[in-house]
A tleap script that builds the chain and sets N, CA, C and O, in Angstrom:
source leaprc.protein.ff14SB
mol = sequence {
  NMET ARG LYS MET LEU ASP HIE GLU HIE LYS
  LYS ALA ARG ALA LEU ALA VAL GLU MET LEU
  ASN ASN TRP ASP VAL ILE PHE ILE VAL ILE
  ASP HIE PRO ASN LEU PRO LEU THR ASN ASN
  LYS GLN PHE GLY ILE LEU PHE ILE ALA ALA
  CTYR
}
set mol.1.N position { -6.400 14.299 1.622 }
set mol.1.CA position { -5.942 13.700 0.542 }
set mol.1.C position { -5.635 14.317 -0.556 }
set mol.1.O position { -4.502 14.605 -0.942 }
set mol.2.N position { -6.654 14.530 -1.080 }
set mol.2.CA position { -6.935 15.292 -2.543 }
set mol.2.C position { -6.028 16.599 -3.008 }
set mol.2.O position { -5.593 16.914 -4.116 }
set mol.3.N position { -5.916 17.258 -1.650 }
set mol.3.CA position { -5.292 18.656 -1.764 }
set mol.3.C position { -3.710 18.070 -1.872 }
set mol.3.O position { -2.836 18.773 -2.380 }
set mol.4.N position { -3.518 17.167 -1.522 }
set mol.4.CA position { -2.243 16.577 -1.772 }
set mol.4.C position { -1.649 16.561 -3.298 }
set mol.4.O position { -0.461 16.687 -3.594 }
set mol.5.N position { -2.721 16.382 -4.179 }
set mol.5.CA position { -2.499 16.453 -5.569 }
set mol.5.C position { -2.080 17.617 -6.000 }
set mol.5.O position { -1.503 17.597 -7.087 }
set mol.6.N position { -2.229 18.893 -5.330 }
set mol.6.CA position { -1.530 20.119 -5.831 }
set mol.6.C position { -0.300 20.590 -5.181 }
set mol.6.O position { 0.045 21.772 -5.169 }
set mol.7.N position { 0.411 19.529 -4.589 }
set mol.7.CA position { 1.482 19.562 -3.350 }
set mol.7.C position { 2.486 20.077 -4.510 }
set mol.7.O position { 2.317 19.637 -5.647 }
set mol.8.N position { 3.511 20.985 -4.255 }
set mol.8.CA position { 4.792 21.664 -4.898 }
set mol.8.C position { 5.836 20.534 -5.168 }
set mol.8.O position { 6.417 20.424 -6.248 }
set mol.9.N position { 6.007 19.800 -4.224 }
set mol.9.CA position { 6.887 18.649 -4.238 }
set mol.9.C position { 6.387 17.135 -5.119 }
set mol.9.O position { 5.557 16.271 -4.834 }
set mol.10.N position { 7.039 17.256 -5.936 }
set mol.10.CA position { 6.579 16.073 -6.827 }
set mol.10.C position { 6.191 14.696 -6.231 }
set mol.10.O position { 5.206 14.071 -6.624 }
set mol.11.N position { 7.237 14.155 -5.012 }
set mol.11.CA position { 7.031 13.043 -4.313 }
set mol.11.C position { 6.155 13.293 -3.667 }
set mol.11.O position { 5.537 12.232 -3.754 }
set mol.12.N position { 5.484 14.007 -2.943 }
set mol.12.CA position { 4.168 13.989 -2.272 }
set mol.12.C position { 3.069 13.975 -2.876 }
set mol.12.O position { 2.042 13.567 -2.334 }
set mol.13.N position { 3.129 14.559 -4.472 }
set mol.13.CA position { 2.100 14.640 -5.022 }
set mol.13.C position { 1.937 12.969 -5.948 }
set mol.13.O position { 0.855 12.569 -6.377 }
set mol.14.N position { 3.307 12.170 -6.102 }
set mol.14.CA position { 3.078 10.828 -6.113 }
set mol.14.C position { 2.464 10.067 -5.226 }
set mol.14.O position { 1.618 9.214 -5.492 }
set mol.15.N position { 2.908 10.379 -4.058 }
set mol.15.CA position { 2.245 9.498 -2.981 }
set mol.15.C position { 0.715 9.601 -2.801 }
set mol.15.O position { 0.065 8.616 -2.454 }
set mol.16.N position { 0.148 10.794 -3.039 }
set mol.16.CA position { -1.050 11.264 -2.983 }
set mol.16.C position { -2.278 10.208 -3.901 }
set mol.16.O position { -3.296 9.620 -3.539 }
set mol.17.N position { -1.596 10.339 -5.172 }
set mol.17.CA position { -1.970 9.933 -6.407 }
set mol.17.C position { -2.205 7.990 -6.013 }
set mol.17.O position { -3.230 7.334 -6.197 }
set mol.18.N position { -0.852 7.500 -5.442 }
set mol.18.CA position { -0.402 6.367 -5.323 }
set mol.18.C position { -1.631 5.835 -4.408 }
set mol.18.O position { -2.361 4.857 -4.566 }
set mol.19.N position { -1.600 6.852 -3.369 }
set mol.19.CA position { -3.101 6.133 -2.174 }
set mol.19.C position { -4.360 6.337 -2.795 }
set mol.19.O position { -5.152 5.406 -2.944 }
set mol.20.N position { -4.620 7.625 -3.208 }
set mol.20.CA position { -6.038 7.803 -3.678 }
set mol.20.C position { -6.221 6.254 -4.906 }
set mol.20.O position { -7.246 5.574 -4.899 }
set mol.21.N position { -5.227 6.008 -5.693 }
set mol.21.CA position { -5.602 5.082 -6.389 }
set mol.21.C position { -5.905 3.794 -5.888 }
set mol.21.O position { -6.787 3.141 -6.447 }
set mol.22.N position { -5.276 3.318 -4.875 }
set mol.22.CA position { -5.470 2.312 -4.058 }
set mol.22.C position { -6.326 1.970 -2.775 }
set mol.22.O position { -6.593 0.966 -2.116 }
set mol.23.N position { -6.652 3.475 -2.757 }
set mol.23.CA position { -7.575 3.742 -1.308 }
set mol.23.C position { -7.771 2.304 -0.989 }
set mol.23.O position { -7.288 1.843 0.046 }
set mol.24.N position { -8.620 1.387 -2.022 }
set mol.24.CA position { -9.448 0.145 -1.138 }
set mol.24.C position { -8.521 -1.098 -0.955 }
set mol.24.O position { -8.989 -2.089 -0.395 }
set mol.25.N position { -7.100 -1.095 -1.443 }
set mol.25.CA position { -6.393 -2.402 -1.393 }
set mol.25.C position { -5.544 -1.997 -0.202 }
set mol.25.O position { -4.877 -2.895 0.311 }
set mol.26.N position { -5.467 -0.734 0.331 }
set mol.26.CA position { -4.750 -0.205 1.164 }
set mol.26.C position { -5.371 -0.417 2.807 }
set mol.26.O position { -4.785 -0.711 3.848 }
set mol.27.N position { -6.713 -0.147 2.537 }
set mol.27.CA position { -7.407 -0.543 3.769 }
set mol.27.C position { -8.812 -1.494 3.708 }
set mol.27.O position { -9.959 -1.183 4.032 }
set mol.28.N position { -8.345 -2.624 3.231 }
set mol.28.CA position { -8.879 -3.331 3.083 }
set mol.28.C position { -9.163 -4.559 4.572 }
set mol.28.O position { -10.172 -5.198 4.868 }
set mol.29.N position { -7.902 -4.497 5.188 }
set mol.29.CA position { -7.659 -4.835 6.693 }
set mol.29.C position { -9.012 -4.358 7.332 }
set mol.29.O position { -9.611 -5.328 7.797 }
set mol.30.N position { -9.627 -3.278 7.489 }
set mol.30.CA position { -10.264 -2.638 8.011 }
set mol.30.C position { -11.850 -3.169 7.918 }
set mol.30.O position { -12.724 -3.028 8.773 }
set mol.31.N position { -11.949 -3.840 6.577 }
set mol.31.CA position { -13.396 -4.399 6.271 }
set mol.31.C position { -13.162 -5.951 6.625 }
set mol.31.O position { -14.087 -6.662 7.017 }
set mol.32.N position { -11.885 -6.403 6.458 }
set mol.32.CA position { -11.441 -8.128 6.785 }
set mol.32.C position { -10.244 -8.106 7.489 }
set mol.32.O position { -9.113 -8.086 7.004 }
set mol.33.N position { -10.614 -8.111 8.871 }
set mol.33.CA position { -9.597 -7.768 9.895 }
set mol.33.C position { -8.886 -9.156 9.908 }
set mol.33.O position { -7.728 -9.174 10.327 }
set mol.34.N position { -9.530 -10.459 9.443 }
set mol.34.CA position { -8.829 -11.463 9.522 }
set mol.34.C position { -7.361 -11.590 8.225 }
set mol.34.O position { -6.638 -12.570 8.046 }
set mol.35.N position { -7.326 -10.597 7.694 }
set mol.35.CA position { -6.272 -10.631 6.645 }
set mol.35.C position { -5.023 -10.071 7.283 }
set mol.35.O position { -4.962 -9.127 8.071 }
set mol.36.N position { -4.270 -10.638 6.922 }
set mol.36.CA position { -2.556 -9.968 7.494 }
set mol.36.C position { -2.409 -8.790 7.416 }
set mol.36.O position { -3.086 -8.258 6.536 }
set mol.37.N position { -1.672 -8.042 8.097 }
set mol.37.CA position { -1.261 -6.618 7.479 }
set mol.37.C position { -0.100 -6.724 6.583 }
set mol.37.O position { 0.064 -5.891 5.692 }
set mol.38.N position { 0.588 -7.551 6.738 }
set mol.38.CA position { 1.916 -7.300 5.662 }
set mol.38.C position { 1.735 -8.738 5.261 }
set mol.38.O position { 1.014 -9.570 5.811 }
set mol.39.N position { 2.562 -8.900 4.139 }
set mol.39.CA position { 2.781 -10.298 2.951 }
set mol.39.C position { 4.039 -10.607 3.231 }
set mol.39.O position { 4.792 -10.906 2.304 }
set mol.40.N position { 4.727 -10.583 5.241 }
set mol.40.CA position { 5.964 -10.761 5.457 }
set mol.40.C position { 6.354 -12.505 5.311 }
set mol.40.O position { 7.484 -12.956 5.125 }
set mol.41.N position { 5.333 -13.140 5.424 }
set mol.41.CA position { 5.271 -14.458 5.560 }
set mol.41.C position { 5.335 -14.947 4.753 }
set mol.41.O position { 6.218 -15.804 4.726 }
set mol.42.N position { 4.508 -14.781 3.574 }
set mol.42.CA position { 4.621 -15.227 1.954 }
set mol.42.C position { 5.907 -14.691 1.369 }
set mol.42.O position { 6.739 -15.439 0.855 }
set mol.43.N position { 6.024 -13.637 1.439 }
set mol.43.CA position { 7.661 -13.230 1.152 }
set mol.43.C position { 8.879 -13.988 1.720 }
set mol.43.O position { 9.723 -14.593 1.059 }
set mol.44.N position { 8.834 -13.877 2.811 }
set mol.44.CA position { 9.862 -15.444 3.166 }
set mol.44.C position { 9.728 -16.434 2.437 }
set mol.44.O position { 10.595 -16.512 1.566 }
set mol.45.N position { 8.684 -17.543 2.448 }
set mol.45.CA position { 8.322 -18.345 1.920 }
set mol.45.C position { 8.753 -18.500 0.346 }
set mol.45.O position { 9.318 -19.511 -0.072 }
set mol.46.N position { 8.483 -17.595 -0.316 }
set mol.46.CA position { 9.307 -17.363 -1.900 }
set mol.46.C position { 10.790 -17.250 -1.895 }
set mol.46.O position { 11.545 -17.935 -2.587 }
set mol.47.N position { 11.160 -16.267 -1.000 }
set mol.47.CA position { 12.544 -16.177 -1.077 }
set mol.47.C position { 13.414 -17.274 -0.984 }
set mol.47.O position { 14.433 -17.388 -1.665 }
set mol.48.N position { 12.935 -18.260 0.037 }
set mol.48.CA position { 13.587 -19.252 0.682 }
set mol.48.C position { 13.686 -20.347 -0.540 }
set mol.48.O position { 14.643 -21.104 -0.701 }
set mol.49.N position { 12.456 -20.285 -1.410 }
set mol.49.CA position { 12.191 -21.252 -2.475 }
set mol.49.C position { 12.860 -21.064 -3.633 }
set mol.49.O position { 12.967 -21.915 -4.517 }
set mol.50.N position { 13.418 -19.721 -3.659 }
set mol.50.CA position { 14.242 -19.310 -4.684 }
set mol.50.C position { 15.798 -19.574 -4.610 }
set mol.50.O position { 16.578 -19.357 -5.537 }
set mol.51.N position { 16.127 -20.066 -3.386 }
set mol.51.CA position { 17.174 -20.179 -3.377 }
set mol.51.C position { 17.714 -21.564 -2.910 }
set mol.51.O position { 18.926 -21.773 -2.872 }
savepdb mol mol.pdb
quit
């Protein structure tokens, strides 16, 4: 992943930076398998409550 920091494409570099900065958060489900993989349920609740 670190070699992508020097990639010629700006979006590839931005993705690499984002992943390296949030690596622990992205892969927390590996250490805590009881956590949901997405927040779709919570988002749906908030979306319905907003209307």
